[in-house]
N, C-alpha and C positions, 0 to 999 in steps of 0.2 A: 190626313186629318183636316188640314186647312181648306180642302175643297168643300167642306160642309159649312163654311162660314161665308157671310157676305160682309162687305165693308161699305161704309158711307163716310163722307167727310163734310165739314163745314168750316168756314173761316174761324180761326181761334179768336174768341172774345171771352174775357173773364171779368166779372164784377165781384167785388167783395164788399160786404157791409160789415163795418166794425162798430160794435155797440156793447156797452156794459149791461149787465143784467143776469137774471136767472136762466140757466140753460134749459131747464125743464119747461118753463113758461115759453121760451123761444121755440122750443120744439112743438108745443101745442099751436102756437101762432103759425109756424111753418106748415104744419099739417093742414090747418084750415085754409091757408093761402094756396097751397098746392092742389086743393080740391078743384080748382079752376083749370087744371091741366098744366101744371108746372112742376119743376124740380129744383130744390136747393140742397146744398150740403152744409151741415152745421158742425163747427168745431168749437170746443171750449178754448178760451184764451185767458191770459192774465195781463192786465195793464199795470205796469210799474212806472210811476212818475214821481216828480219831486215831492218828497214827504208823504207819499201815499201809494196805495195799490188797490185794485179791485178786479173781480172776475167779470168775464164777459163772453161774447160770442163773435165768431167770424162766420158769416153766412156767405157761401160761395155760389155764384151762378155762372154756368158756362154755356156756350153755344153748343148744345147737345145735337150732334149730327142726325140723330133719328128724327128730331123735330126742330130743324134749324129756324132761327129767328134773325131778323135784321138787327143791326147794332142799335137802332132807335127803339126797337121792341125790348131788347135786353136792358137797355138803359132805363126805360120806363118801368120795367119790372123791378129792377134794383132799387129805384127811388121809391116806388109804391110799397115794396116789401120793407124797406128801411123805415118809412113812416109808420107802417103797421107795427113793426117791432118797437119803435120808440113809444108809441101809444100803449101797447100791451105790456111793455117792460117798465113803464113809468119813467122813461129817460128823457132828458132834455136835449140830447144831441146824439148824432151818429155820423159816421163818415162812409161815403161810397167811393171805393177805389176802383177806377175803371182803367181801360187800356191806355187812355190818353191823359187823364187827370184824376185827382181825388177831390171830391166835393164834401165839405163840412156843412152839415145841416144842424141848426140850433134854434131852439125857442127861448134861449136865454137872452136877457137884455145885455148885449155885449156893448159896453161903452168903449169908444176908441180913445 
């Protein structure tokens, strides 16, 4: 059986975008974004925090070996998709979890 399969590999790189909002709207945004030739995975998630909770999405982007990308290309897609999700979901912030760091993006007036 395995002789009928081919394999490809690429360096493992995963980016996750964490954002609150409506899953169905996020799915619509993802479909539009992926028309340019891209792929994301969406999972429902729940955020539990001090005195509150809300539903949201975790969007996952991997370095897909069939169409491998550089780390810079994947990072750029993660950030671009994060901004589109924030705008489309009417959210003021999101986080991009990457292989080396997590970036918090906010349009709130954060006083220090």
